[in-house]
N, C-alpha and C positions, 0 to 999 in steps of 0.2 A: 545388548544383544537382541536382535530381531528374530521373530518366529519365521521358520521356513514356510514357504507357500504350501498349501495343502496338496497332498498327492492327487493324481488325476482321478483315481477311483474312490476317493474319500466321499463319504456321505455328508450332507449338510448336518451340522451339529444337532439341530432340533430333531431331525429325522432319526439320527442315531440314538438320541435320548428316548424318543417315543418308542422306537422298536425294542430297545432294551427294557424299558418300563413295562411295555405291553406283554412281551414274551414272558418276562419273569412273573408278572401278575397273572397271566393265564395259567402258568404252572400251578400256582397256589389255588386258583379257582378249581382246577381239576383235582388237586389233592384233597381239598376240603369237600367237594361235592362227591368224590368217589366213595367216601365213607357212607354217604346216604345211598349210593347205588348198591353197595354190597351188603348193607345191613339186613335187607329182607331175606338173604340167603345164608349169611354167616353170623348174623347178630351184630351187636355193637359192643365188643369186649376190648380189653386192653390188648389182647393178642391181635385182633383185627386192626385196631388203630395202629399198633406197632408195625404190622405188615404193610399197611398203606403208606405210612411214613417211610419205612425202610425201602419199599419198592420205588417210591417217589424220589428219595435221595439217590438210590442207585441209578434211576433213569436220568436224573440231573447230572450225576457224575459222568455217566457214559455219554450222554448227549453233549456235554461240554467238551469232553475229550474228542469225540467224533467231530464236533464242529470245528475245533481248533486244528485237528489233523487235516480235514478237507480244506480249511481256509488257507493252509500253507501250500496246497497243491492245485487249487482251482480258484477262479475269480469269485470271491464271496458275493459280488453284486449279482452274479448269475444264480446263486444258490438261495439267497434270502427269501425271495418271493415264492419259489417252489416249496421251501421249508414251511412257511406260514400256511400255504394252501394245503400241503400234505398234513400238517397238524390239524387243520380244520376238518379234513376228510377223516382222519383217525378219530377225532373227537366225535364226529357225526356217527361213525360206525360203532363206537364204544357202547353207547346206550342200548341199541338193539342187541348187540352181541351179548352184553351182560344179562339182559332180560330174557333172551332166548336160551342162553346156556346156564343161567343161574340155578334153575331147578336141577339140572343135571349135575352141577358142581356143588349143590347145597351140602353143607356139612361143617363141622368144626375141627376136623383134623388139620394138622399143620399143612399138609400137602394141598388140601382144598382151599384153605385160607390163602396160601401163597399163590396158587394158580389163579384164583379169581381176582385177587388184587393186582396181579401182574397183567391180566387181561384188561383190567380197568384203567390203569394209569401209565403203564410203561412206555408204550409207543408214542402217544401224543406228548407226554412230558419230555421224552428223549428228543423228539424233533424240535420242540420249543427251546430246549436247553442248548441246542446247537446254534441258536441265533446270536446270543451275546458275544461268544468268542469271535464270530465272523464279523460282527460290527466293530469289535475292538481291533481286529486285523485291518479293517478298512481305514480306521481312524488313526492308526499309528504311522503317520507320515514322517515323523521327526522323533528320533530317540530322545531328544532333550525334553519332549513333552510326554514321554511314556507314563510317568507317574500320575500326571494330571489326567490323562485320557483314561487310563485303567481305573484310577480311583473314582473319577466322576461317573463312569459307566457302571462300575460295580455298586456305587452308592445308589444310583438311580434304579438299578435292578433290584436292590434290596428294598428300596422304597416302594417299588411296584409290587413286590411280594407282600410287604406289610399291608399296603393299601388293599390289595385284593383279598387278603385274609380277613381283614376287618369288614370290608364291604360284603363279602360272601357270607360270613358268619352272622353279621348283625342285620343285613338288609336283604340280600338275594334269597337266602334259604327261607327267611320269614315271609317273603313276598311272592316267591315263585316256586312252582313245582321243580323237582330235580330235572325232569325232562325238558322243561322250558329253558333252564339254565344251560344245560348241555347243548341243546339245539341252537340257542342263541349264541353261545360261545363258538360253536362250530361254524355258523354262518359268518360271524364277525371275523374269525380267523381266515376263513376262505376268501371273503371279500377284501380283507386287508392284504392278503397275498396277491390277489388280482390287481388291486389298486397300486401296490408297490411295484408290481411288474410293469404296469402301464407308465408309472412315473420314471422308473429307471430306463425304460425302453426309449424315452425321448432322447437320451444321450448315448444309447447303444445302437449298434447296427441292427436294423430290422431283421427278423427271421421269418421264414415262410411258414413255420409251424406254429406261430404265435396264436393265431385265431383258433386253430384246431385245438391247441393245448388249453386255451381258455374255455372253450366250449366243453371240452372233456371234463375239466375241473369243475365247472358249474354243474354239469350233469351228474357227476359222481357225488358232489356235495348235496344236490337236491335228492338224489337217491338215498344217501345216508340219512338225511333229515326225514324223508318219507318213511324209511324203515323205523326210525326212532319213534315216530308218531304212531305207527301201527303195531309196535312191539307190545307184548302183554305188560300191563302195569300191575305190580303186586300190591299196590296201595290203593285204598279208597281215599285216604287223606294222608298228606305228609305234614306232620307237625314239626315243631322245632327240634323234637327229640326222636320221633318215631315214624316209621312207615306203618300206618295203622289200617286195619281192615276189619269190618264186621260182617260175619256170615251167619246164615240161618241154620239152626240145627235141623238136619233132614228128618230126625226122629220126632221133633217137637216144634210145631209152627211158631210157638211163642219164645223158643230158645234162641239166644244170640251168643255168638262166640266172638270175643275180641282178640285179634291177632296183632301183636306188636313186633315189628321186625321179623325175626325168624321163629318166634315163639307163640304158642297158643297161650294167651295170658289170662283171660277171665271168661266166665260164663254167667249170663243173666237170663232169667226167665221173666219176660215182661208181664206175664199173668200171675206169677207166684214168686214173690220176693223171698219166701222162706225156702225155696228150692236151692240147695247148695250142691252143685254138680261134682266138683273136684274134691278129692280126698282132703287136701290141706285146708280147704275152705270149710269143710265139714268139721275138721278138728278145731278151727277157729270158732265155729258155731258152738261146739261143745264147751269150749272155755267161756264163751259169752253167755251161755245158758246158766253157768254156775257162778258168775261174778257177783250176782245179787239175787234176791228172792225172785221166783218166777214172775215174769210180767212187770217187774219194777223197772222204772225208767233209770237209765244210767247216762253218765257223761263219758263220751268216747272221743279219742283222738286217733286218726288213721294216718299213718305215714305211707303215702301212696294211695292213689284213687283207683286207677285202672278202670275196671267196669263198675266200680262203686257197689259191688255185691254185698259186702259186709254192712255198710251204712244202711242199705235198704233192708237187710235182714234184721238189724237192730230196731229199725223203725216199725217193722211188722210184728216182731215178737215182744218188743218192749215199748209200747206206745208212750210217747212223751219223751223218749230218749233224745239227747242232743249229741249229734256227731259233727266233729270238725275234721275235714279231710284236707291234708296238705298234699297237693299234687303239683309237681314241678312243671308239668306239661299242660299249659292252658288249652292247647288243641285237643287233648284228650277229654278235658271237661266239656268242651263244646260238642265233641263227638258223642259223649255219653248222654248229653242233653238231647241231641238230635235222634239218636238211634237206640239208646239203651235205657230209656225210661227215667233218666235222672231228673229229679225235681228238687231244686235247691230252695232253701228258705231258712227261717229261724232254727228249725230242728235239724237241718242238714246244710252246713256251710262248706263250700269248696273254696279253699284259699290256694291260689297259685303261687308257688315258691318252693324253695328248698326245705325239706322236712326238718333238718337239723336246725337251720337258722330260725324257722318259724316256731319250733318247739321251745327254743330258748326264750321266746316271748310269752309262753304260757305260765299261768300262775302256779305256785307250789300246790301240790296235792289237789289238783283240780279235775283229775280224770279217774274214773272207775276202771276204764279199759283203754289200753293203748295197743293198737294193731300195727305191727311193722310188716308191710308188704310192698316195699319199694324195690324195684329192680332196674338195673341197666343191663339189657340182654338177660342172661340167666344169673347174674351176680348181684348181690346186694351192694349198692354203692359203698365203697370202703369207709367213708366218713360216717356212715350210719351203723357201723359194726363195732366201734371201738369202746374202750372202757369209759372214755370221756363222754361219748354219746349215751352210754347206758346210765351214767350218773345223771344226765339230763332227764332220761326216761323215768328213773326212780324219783327224781325231784317232783315231777309232774304227777306221778301216779299216787293215788291215795293209799294209805297204809293197807287197806283191805283190797285194793285194786289189783288187776292182773295185766301183765304185759305179755303179748304173744307175738312171735316173730317167725316169718316164713323164710326158710333157707333151702336152697337146692344144692345138692352135692352128690358125689359118687365115690366109690372106693378109690383111694384109701381113707376117705372121710376126714381129710386134714382140716378143711374149713369149718365144718359143723362142730368138730371137737374144739377148735380154737374159739369159735363163737360161743359155745356153751361155757367154756372156761372164762370167757370175757363177761358174759352175763352173770355167771356165778360169783365173779369177783365183786359185784355190786349188789346183787339181790341174794338174800340168804336162802331163799326157797326157789328151786328150779326143777323143772321136769321136761321131758322130751317126748314128743309124740311122733311116731314114724312107723312105716311098714316093717315087719319083722325081717324081711330080706335086706332092707336098707340098713337096719341096725346091725345086722350080722356082717355087713360089708360085702354082700353078694350082688348088690344092685344099687344103682343111683336112683334117687327119688327126692320128694319134698320131705323136709323135716320141720316140725313146728316146736319152737322153744316156748315154754310157759314159765313165767317168773312172777314172784310177788315178794313184798316185804314181810308178809305174814304167811303162815302155813297154807298151802294150796288145798282146795277142796278136792283132793285126788280121788276119793271114793266116788263122789257124785260125778266127777268128770269121767272117771273110768267106766261107770255104768252107762253113760251116754255114748262113749266110744264103742262099747260092746254092741250097741244097737245098730251101728252102721253096717251097710252091706259088706264092707271089707274092714273089719276091726283092726286097728293098728296096735302097736306096742305102746305102753306108757312107762317110760323109764324114770326112776327117781331114786333117791337115797344111794345105797352102795352100788347098785347097778349103774346108775348114772355116773358116779365118780369113777367107776372102772372104765366106762365108755370114754370119758374125757381123758383119762390117763394123765400124761404130762404135757398136754397141749399148752401152747403159749397163749398168754392173754394179749389180745390185740389192743394197740394204743394208737393215738394220733401220730405218734412217731414211727410206728411199725405196724402196718396192716396190709400185708401182701395178699389181699383177698383173691385177685385174679390168678395169681401164681399158685395159690393153694387149691383153688376150685377145680373140680373135675366136672366138665359139662355133661349134662344128661340130655340125650336126643329125644 
């Protein structure tokens, strides 16, 4: 049996494969980069990630349906080039649209998350997803070849998506700012649409509006790119994990505030490392003050660096102390060295990597103080919250040492109760520091868990907390057990941190 000759409107096989590969790849570039676009306004939580993925899949489904519907009613050869050009224009407009409207739509409510993610991904992904079914329609000139044609194009489209995901995640985001990726993709799509139009026009009847249409498309693309360049940028630095910005405290010329994504993260006084601005860091300081004799050097491990406020505090109040900081974001370490006065050396080591993996390499009973202050958005990364993680923390902590952990939660306080239950399942002595309103469930705030293998110096710590401008509650014993109630212990098998957490604005 011989193959039927190709249909008159069929595309060359290589061109069909390239179009399918490129359109599918561009979809995944947009989906991946869109997380970076919305993070400064919504944070980077499981809900935001789910919304981006859900909106992207919805746009893919609707675009595929729409592309197939139009392919049966119009000549796909006349639609492919305009689709690519329109996708380029939509991509070019997305960046300034999000950056101009992001502040107005800032928030963590479901409606805000869905609205901003829809603005980010839906239109360009929908347009790109209409391309593959149109290519399939053009290539199906023989029913006997249907399986081969659809299978090959589907496989190539999936390969394009996989390739784009890996290249974007491992190369583009690390090498280029989000704005450069979006503008570059917009220009590439626009030029591809114009080039495809010129290629197909050689076999089609010329149209009098061709030159005008091309000029209009180029002008609109240039305008979109120009708006992207002039749109306000919420980041000083885009790291592999964060949109980071450092601002100066208007009340204190030496004060610096580190913003990560949508949250105010750390405060550093360049002239006074003993100045602890935020309540939770003051509670950390109170615990650090009683972990050993006044002024005695300690060995400390910090899970999360951020602004490196606590390592600098220990170096100033306990000369000779040795701090090892595990920070997953190397870009933050560089930023802290440039703008937050961080000076690394034998007494303060910054190790880039995942805190749990790095903690596993620490020697038994090697730390007097372990500080847990790692966050993804406003949630502690789930794998740092479990009983298995707490077992590692206790292994590394000396018998008289202290573990402190920062947690953010709000009513009904499901996560902080569960995390307390988890820590208490490993450490026999646990206390909680938090504002009275937060403990009573009337407001969301920071909570600091304090734990040790030996009885905690609660009296000394309580005395220091009372000296603070806003003295918090110190819960322990029966009051703490009553607060925990019947909360579940988090494990590696079950730790729904994002679902438990109530975000605090």
